[in-house]
N, C-alpha and C positions, 0 to 999 in steps of 0.2 A: 504494500500500500504506500503510495507516494503522498508525502505531506504537502498540503497546499502552501503556496508562497506566503500567504497571510499568517497561517499557523506557524510556519518557520520563523517569520519575523517576530511575531509576538513571543514565541517560545524562547528565542535567543535573547531578546530584550529582558524578559522576565528572569531567565537564567542568570544573566549578568547582574541584575538587581539582587537576586536571591543570594548568590555567592558572596557579594559584597556585604549585604546586610547580616548574613549569618556570621561572617568573619568579624564584623564590628560588634555584634552581640557578644561573641566569645571574648573578644579583647576587652570590652567594657566590663565584663563579669569577672575576668581572671587576671588582668594585668593592671597593677597599680599605676595610676597616672605618673608619667615622667620616669618611671623605673625602667631601666634597660636590661634586657636579657639577650645574651648571645644565642643565636640559633645555629649559625655556622661560623664558629670562631668569632672574630671581630668583624667579619665580612658582611653578615646579614644579622641585623639587630632588631629585636622586637621591643617596642615601647608603646605608650598610650598617650597621645596628645590630642587635644581638641583644637582644631584649626578654624578660627572665625573668618579667615580670609579665603582666598583662592589658592592657586598653585604656590607652594612655598610660603604661604601666609600673606601673599600680596593682597592688599586691600583690607587687612584686618584692622588697620587704624583709621579707616574711612568713617565718616559720620554714619549713623544708622540708616539714614534715608538713602544715601549713595550706595551703601552696602546692600540694602534691599533692592535697589534698582539693578546694580551691576552683578550681584552674586545670587539673586533669586529671580527677579522678573525677567531680565534679559535672557538668562539661560533657559527659562521655561519657554519663552517665545522661540528661541533658536531650536531647542529640542522639539518643540511642536512642529516647526517648519521641516526639520529633518525627517520626522516621522511621516509627515505629509509627502515629502519628496520620495522617500523609499517606497511608499505604497503607490504613488502616482507613476513613477518611472519603472515600469515592469521589465525594461530591457537592461537594467543594471547587471553587470557581471557579478558572479558569486563573491569574489573577494571584496568588491565595493559594498555589496549588500551586507555581508558579514561585518565589515568594517564600520559601516554606519550603525548597525544594530549594537555593536560593542560600545560605540561612542554614546548612543542614546541610553543604553542600559547603565553605563557608568555615570553619565550625566544625571539621569533620573535618581540614581542611588544617592549621589552627593546632594542633590537638591532636596531630596526627602530628608536627609540628615539636617540640612539647614532649616527646613520647616519645623521638624519635630524637636530637634535638640538645640537649634540656634548656632550650631557649629558642625564641622565634619570631623569624625574620628579618623585619625591617621595613626599608623602603627608599625610600618616597616621602614627600614633604613639600610641602604647598602653603602659600604665603605671598603673599597678595594685598595687600602693602603695609600690613599692620596692619588692613585692613578685614575680612579673613577669613584665618585661619591654623589649620592643623591640626597635630596631632602627627605623628610618623612612622608610616606605616601600610604595609600590603601588599595584594596582590590579594584574599586571603581576607577581609580587613577590608572591602574594597569590595564583595565578594559579600554579606557579612552586611548591610551598610548598604543595598544594593540590595534585598535580600530584605525588610528591615524597611520600606523605602519602598513596596514592592509590597503588603505586608500592610496598611499604612496606607491606601494607595489603594483596595484591595479593601474594606476596612472602611467607608470613606466611600461608595464607589460602591454597595455592596450593602446598606448599613445599613438603608435605607428600602425596599428591594425586597421585594415580597410573597413570603412563603415558599410554595413549591409543595409540595403533599402527595402 
């Protein structure tokens, strides 16, 4: 039995939201805020921080009205448009479709946190000895980054492909 395109889209978005929210529930319940625990040596670290801003805390010092506009209302409008776009454009290649679904799922999960908790729970940090270091992030952020990677991949793969009429 083949899944319909709409069921696939909804299922993938819901899956991204679910794995993010489950991971955050576990972290909130078991990890003391700001306590660090090594998962893989000093390379992958588990912690628990509440991020009132966006990526790497940007915007956390904005006044509440601007934070509401830029970190809640604008993302809701953009996510709504992307959902409309992926349902409307039925000729999207599979990589782009999955990429958009990952971005929407991760975006909705973080918007949900902002609505319910007033902040986003972040808990993972990578530090490869100064060679590569991330800020503290969560599963929704990984979904968004995976989605962006898939969109870039699809763009390069299908950029020079002949269009079918």
